[in-house]
Every structure is written in structure tokens, then in C-alpha cells.
N, C-alpha and C positions, 0 to 999 in steps of 0.2 A: 565089316566094321568101318572101313575107310569111307564106304558109300554113305553109311549112316551119319558119320561125322560131317561129310560134305553137305548132305541134305540139311542137317541141323544148322550148319553155318549159313547156308543160303537162306533158310527160314529166318534166322536172326537178322541177316542183312536186310531182307525184305521188310521185316517188322520195323527195323531202325529207320529204313527209308520212308515207310509210311508215317511213322511218328514224326520224322523231320518235316515232311510235307505238311502235316497237320499243324505243326508248331510254327512253321515258317510263313507266317502272315507278313504282309508288307506293312512296314511302319512308316507313318508320316510324322516326323519330328517337327515341332513348331517352335520357332524362336522369335521373340518380339517383346512387345510392351503390354500395358494394361488393356489395350483395346482387343488384344488376342488372348489374354491370360485366363487361366482358371481362377475362380473366386471362392472365398469362404462362404458357407451357408449360415454362418452364425447370426443369431437374432433375426432370422428371416430375410437376410440380405438378398436383394433382387439383382444386384449387379452381376453381369456375365461378360466375359470376353467372347468374341465370335469363335475363337478356337475351341472354347469349352463346349460349344454346340456342334462342332464339325462332325463328330462321330455319328450323329443322327443322320447324316447325308451320305454315308458310305457303309457298305455291308461288313460282315464279320471277317472278311478276308483282308480288311484294312484296319490297322490299329493306330489310333491317334495318341501320340505321346507329346503332350503340350508342355514345353519348358518356358514359355513366355512368362514374364514377371512384371508386375506393376513397376513403373518408374524407370525401366531400364532402357538405355540407348545401346547402339551397336558397340560403343566403347565400353560401357560399364558391364555389359553382358560378357564381354571377353575378359575384362580385368578381374571380374569376380570369379572366374573359373567356370562359369556356367556353360560357356561354349565347349570347353574341353570335356565336360560331362557328357554333352551330346555327341561329340566326335567319337568318344570311346564306345558309344552304343550303336553307331551306324553299321549296318550290314549291307552288302551288295544288293542293290535293287530297292533299298529304302529311299524315302524322299525327305528333304528338309525344306520346309516352308519358312521363308525369311521375310520379316516385315518390321522395319524400324523407321524412325523419322520423328515421331512425336516428341521424344526426349533428346534426340540428337540435336534438335534445334534450340534447346534450352541453354542458357549461358553458363550454368555451373560447370566448372572445369572437369569434374569427374564424369560428366555425361556428354559434353559438347563435342560435336564433330562438324566439319564443313563439307557441304556438297561439292563435288568436283575434286576433293583431295582426301581428307581423312575418312569421311563417310564412305566414299567409294572404295577406299582401300580396305575398310573393314568388310564391306559387302563382298569384295573380291576374295578376301580371306575365307569367308564362309563358303563361297563357291568352290574354291580350290581344295580346301580340306575335306569338304563333303565328297568331292570327286575322287580324292585320294583313297577314300574308304569304299569306293564303289557305289556311293550314293548319288542321288539325283537332286540338285538344288533347284528351287523355284523361288523367284524373287517377286515380292509384292511391294508396292509403295503404300504409304500410310493412308488409312481411311480418313475421311473428312471429319472435321468438327462441325457441329451444328452452329454455324455462325451466320446469322442473318443481319448483321450490322456491317456497314461499309468500312468503318474504322475498326480494324481488328483489335479486340480487347487485349491488353497486355496480360499475359499469362505465363509466368515463369515456372509453374508447376501444376500440371493437370491433376496430380494427386490431391492437391488442396481442394479441388472441387467437391470432394466427398464431405468436406466440412461446411459447405455452403448451406444456408438455411433461409427460410422465409421467402421463397419465390412467390411472387404475387401476380395477379392479372395485370397489374400496372406495367410489368415488364414488356407487355405486348407492344406498347407505344414506342419502345426503343428499337424495335426490329422492323425491317422492311420485308419485301417479298423475294429478295435475291440472296442466294447462298454465296458467301464470299470465301475465297481460299485463305487458309492460315499457314500453309506449309511452304510456300515459295518453291525454291529450287530443290528442296528435299523430295518433292513429287517426282522430279525428273531423273535424279541420280540412279535409282534402281533400274529404270528403263535403259539408261546409258550403259550401265554395267552389264545388264542382260544382253544387250546387243553386242557389246565387246567380247563377252565371254560365251556367247551362244547358249544362253539360258532362257528357259520359259519365263515370261514376264506376265504377271497378272496386274492389271491397272485397277487396283482396289480403290484408288482415289476417285477415278472417273466413275466407277460403278456405284460407290456410295454417294458421290455428288448427285448423280442422276436420281438415286433413291430419295435423298433428303429434299432436293429441289422439287421433285415430283410430288412428294407429300405436302410440301409447303411449310410455312412458318409454324402453324399450330399442330398439324398432324405429325410432323417430324419429331415433336417432343415425345411421342409415344414410343420412340425407339430408345430413348435415353433415360438416365436417372434424373428425370425432370418431373418434380411433383409439387403441387401446391400444399400448403399446410393442411394437415388433416386428410389428405387424399390417399396416403399410403401408410398403413400402420407401422411398417419398419422404419420409416423416416417421418415421424409425426409432425415435425416442424417444417417439413418440405425440403426440397433440394433443387438447385439449379445447376445441373451438371450436363453440359452440352458435348462432352467428350465420351463418357462411358455409357455402354449399352445396358439396358435391362434385359430380362429373360426374352421378351418378345423381340426386341431389337437385335439381340445376338443371333437369334434363330433366323430372322429375316436376312441379316447380312451373311451369315454362314451359308444359307441356301443359295444366295446369289453368287458368292465366291466359289462354292462347290460347283455351280453351273459353269463358271468361268474356267475353273481347273479342268473339268471334264471336257470342255470344248478344246482345250489345248493339249491334253494328255490322254490319248485313247486307252492306255493301260488302266488309268484311274476311272475313266468314263464307264468301263465295264462293271465297276463296283458301285456306281452312283445309285442311291435309292432316294425315293421321293415320297415318303409317307407324310400323312397330314399332321400328325402329332406324335410326340415321343414321351415315354414315361421312364424315369430313372430315379434311383434313390440318391445318386451323387450330384444331382443338380444339372446334369448335361441336357436333360429333356425340357419340354415345355411344362410338364407336370410331374408330381411326385406319386400319384396314384392313378390307376385306370379309371376310377370313378370321376376324378377331376378332368381327365381327358374326355371322357364321354360327355360330361356336362358342358365342356367347351366346344364339342363338335357341333357343327351346323346341322340342322334338320333337312331332310329331303334330298341329300346328295351323298354319294358314297364317300366314306372316310376310312382311312387306314391308320391304326394306332400301333406303333411298335413299342414293345416292352423290353427293356434291357434286363440284365441279370437280376434274379431274385425270384421269390415265390409271391404271387400276386393274388389278391382277393378278387374274384369275378365281380364286375360291376353290374349295376342295374341299368338296362338300356331302355329308355322310353320309346314308345311307339313313334314311328316317323323318322327315327335315326337309323341310318344304314352303316353299321360299324363292323369293320373287319380288324382282327388283332394279328400282329406278327410278333412271334416270340424270338428273341435274339439272345446270344451269349448264354444259352442254357436256361433262359427264363422259363418258368412253369407256373401253372395255376395251383393255388392251394386246394388240397382235397377237402371236401365237405366233412 
């Protein structure tokens, strides 16, 4: 009887251990502002934060938990209790990706911090409290704004850009061919803190500067919520938003930053995936259906399309397209 009891106990312990290992995926918590945040899909909204797309570039052993919120600075993120919510969820071995600056530089008292003092102090707090929970902090500096004018435009609220309308081709004359910085010393504070605290630092500012400058004045608009009147049905009057990314831009930036992370952190590099296109119902992908992804896929070259959770209708694949599908998170094809 004793042997049967011990055998049953061992079996239960093994089952519990297996269940724990399956459940214990590594979580990447993300804290930051609108350039990183998840966005509403209401009315066909095309705006995306790069953090919203990041799951597409890591396998199912990594879970992205994005807590970034529009309009938040390091100060307001703490003051509103949002940081404590994240701290309470961190488990040993989890990561926290930290990116602020866009709103810390604004003059409003509920958001403003100063690089070298209050901004740095908040970043150090994120680092310290992440480590106290056994987590691994990663510091990013702010991504660039698409600013091709030497005189930096006064902009006290990036969020107001969503209300801009009537962008026209005449705006072209106001811009040159050089991308100019808008962040000043807020670019450097995360690097300084990372060096002082021995934290991995990702120079998102330099990475996105090279991207936008490389694309140039006109092509860089393709990354952003920048549309002429009548060009995009969801914003029929047009928009001139040089801060926030659209679907395409978020995926381009997320891919580049995932590469940078993988280059610095071998444990995450092991889970880096590089599929051509992604399909998801919650907006994290490039497309909402497999057929849309197939239609987007170039002809004549191998393409991998990953499908996230759900039951999917098999698409029609034209001759000349070499498409392979990868099913994730329990995704499956609908039965005929």
C-alpha cells in the first residue's frame, strides 16, 4: 500500500512539473508610450505601436505583455499605478523592456522629467524593482520622429497629431533631405543609466534614425500615419502624423528592434523567428486573413506566413507563389 502511495505521489509530482514547464513561458513586459503601445482596431484604425507587432518576431516560448500606453511618460506611468501593476506580475527570468522619452520632454507638470535627474531616477527605479523580482531589465531610448525640417516644430503633445487633417503635396516644399533630432538629451539618458546599472541598452533612436534617413523624405512617410486626403479610407481627410506608426511601419521597426535585442541577449536570440508575414485577429499581424497575406506575398520567392490563434479558412494560392504556413498558439485550418 505504501509503495502504491509513493508511486502515485511521484506521478502527481511529475505531472505537476510538466504542467509547470509548459506554462512557464518567458514573458517580455513592455512599458512605454504610444510609439510602443497596443492600439484599438475601431473603425479600421491602422495605427500600431512597435510593441504591438513584437510577438510576430518571437516564438511561442516568449509571451509579449505590452503595458505601454499612449501619452505616458516615465513619471505618469509610475504615478498612475501602471508600473506597480507590472511589478506585481514579474516572475524570475522575465524581461522588462523600458522605453520612454517622447512625453517626458513635454512641459506639462504631470508628465515632465529632466534628463540627468528625474528622468534618470525613474529609469533606475524600473531597473531596481525589476531586478528585485528576479526580472531582467532592458533599456531603450526613444524612437525618432520623422522630422525633415531643420527648425524642429513645436509640439507639446504628440497625441494631438491624430487630429491633424488635410496633409497635401505642398508639404513637400517645407522639408529637406536630412532627418533632424527632436529628443535632445533624452536620447542619452537611457544609455547613461544602462552603463551605470550594467543593463542591456538598445539604441532604438539610432536604429530608427538610420531607417528613416535611409528611406528619405518621401518613402519614410510609408512608416507613419501620414496620408493625403482620400488616400486611406479610415482617415478620409488625410493625416500628417510624423510620430506614430501604421501597420507596415510598426512591423518594420519591431523587426529591427527584435534583431537588436537578439544580438545582445542570447537567451532571446534562441527564440527569434523571421517569417515574412503574420496573420492575427487582434491586429498584431500584417493581415487579418490568410488570403490577405497570400495576396501581399511576392511571387517567385519563398514566403512563410505565420497564423496566430484561431481557425482559418484555407486561402487560394496563385501559381508562381511559393507559400509555406506556420501554425502558432494552437491555430488550425477550418475543416471543409
